[in-house]
C-alpha positions as CSV (number, residue, x, y, z in Angstrom):
1,X,29.8,-5.9,0.8
2,X,27.0,-7.7,2.5
3,X,26.8,-11.4,2.1
4,X,24.0,-12.8,0.0
5,X,21.1,-14.4,1.8
6,X,19.8,-17.9,1.1
7,X,16.6,-17.7,-0.9
8,X,14.6,-18.6,2.2
9,X,16.2,-15.9,4.4
10,X,15.8,-13.4,1.6
11,X,12.1,-14.2,1.2
12,X,11.7,-13.8,5.0
13,X,13.5,-10.5,4.8
14,X,11.3,-9.2,1.9
15,X,8.2,-10.3,3.8
16,X,9.3,-8.0,6.6
17,X,9.3,-4.9,4.5
18,X,5.7,-3.9,5.5
19,X,6.7,-4.4,9.2
20,X,9.7,-2.0,8.9
21,X,7.6,0.4,6.8
22,X,5.0,0.5,9.6
23,X,7.7,1.0,12.2
24,X,9.2,3.9,10.1
25,X,6.7,6.4,11.3
26,X,7.1,8.5,14.5
27,X,3.4,8.3,15.5
28,X,3.3,4.5,15.0
29,X,6.5,4.1,17.0
30,X,4.8,6.1,19.8
31,X,1.8,3.8,19.6
32,X,4.1,0.7,19.7
33,X,5.7,2.2,22.8
34,X,2.4,2.8,24.5
35,X,1.1,-0.7,23.8
36,X,4.4,-2.2,25.0
37,X,4.2,-0.2,28.3
38,X,0.5,-0.2,28.9
39,X,-0.8,-3.4,27.4
40,X,-4.0,-3.5,25.3
41,X,-5.7,-0.1,24.9
42,X,-8.7,1.5,23.3
43,X,-8.3,4.3,20.8
44,X,-9.4,6.7,23.5
45,X,-6.5,5.7,25.7
46,X,-4.1,5.6,22.8
47,X,-4.9,9.1,21.8
48,X,-4.8,10.6,25.3
49,X,-2.1,13.2,25.5
50,X,-1.3,13.0,21.8
51,X,-2.0,15.9,19.5
52,X,-3.5,13.5,17.0
53,X,-7.1,12.8,16.1
54,X,-8.8,9.5,16.8
55,X,-9.3,9.2,13.1
56,X,-5.6,9.6,12.4
57,X,-4.7,7.1,15.1
58,X,-7.2,4.6,13.6
59,X,-5.5,5.0,10.2
60,X,-2.1,4.4,11.8
61,X,-3.5,1.3,13.6
62,X,-4.8,-0.1,10.3
63,X,-1.4,0.2,8.7
64,X,0.1,-1.5,11.7
65,X,-2.6,-4.2,11.6
66,X,-1.9,-4.9,7.9
67,X,1.8,-5.3,8.8
68,X,0.8,-7.8,11.6
69,X,2.1,-5.5,14.4
70,X,-1.3,-5.1,16.2
71,X,-4.7,-6.7,16.3
72,X,-8.0,-5.5,17.7
73,X,-10.8,-7.2,19.5
74,X,-14.2,-5.7,20.3
75,X,-15.1,-5.0,23.8
76,X,-18.6,-3.7,23.8
77,X,-18.6,-0.7,21.5
78,X,-14.9,-0.2,21.6
79,X,-12.0,-1.8,19.8
80,X,-9.1,-2.8,22.0
81,X,-5.8,-2.9,20.4
82,X,-2.9,-5.2,21.4
83,X,0.6,-5.5,20.1
84,X,1.7,-8.7,18.3
85,X,5.0,-9.6,20.1
86,X,5.8,-12.1,17.4
87,X,6.3,-9.4,14.8
88,X,8.5,-7.4,17.1
89,X,10.6,-10.4,17.6
90,X,10.9,-10.9,13.9
91,X,12.0,-7.3,13.5
92,X,14.6,-7.8,16.2
93,X,15.8,-11.0,14.5
94,X,16.3,-9.2,11.1
95,X,18.1,-6.3,12.7
96,X,20.4,-8.7,14.5
97,X,21.2,-10.5,11.3
98,X,22.0,-7.2,9.5
99,X,24.2,-6.2,12.4
100,X,26.0,-9.5,12.3
101,X,26.6,-9.1,8.5
102,X,28.0,-5.6,9.0
103,X,30.2,-6.7,11.9
104,X,31.6,-9.5,9.6
105,X,32.1,-7.0,6.7
106,X,33.9,-4.6,9.0
107,X,36.0,-7.4,10.4
108,X,37.1,-8.4,6.8
109,X,37.8,-4.7,6.0
110,X,39.9,-4.3,9.2
111,X,41.9,-7.5,8.4
112,X,42.5,-6.2,4.8
113,X,43.7,-2.8,6.0
114,X,45.9,-4.1,8.7
């Protein structure tokens, strides 16, 4: 059984649901990877080598933007997209907390069995 969160921690976790939903798509994970490795990119660069239309990439980027994962700036006629590192750090934090809770629960189970 997982330990209950304090109301503040629980609220932060619930606020991260859109973040994890955005990361739960293969194409969006590929975009995150590209932005991590290549820095800010235009949609043209983001679609290069992918079998996905620019329109589809734009829709994925909008989902990611709504979750706070990316933001865009205009550079001439193009939008340049960049990753919001803060949101990735939040995801890492939540995953570490869940991992810690599971480790504690497994430790209690191990102690009970032994």
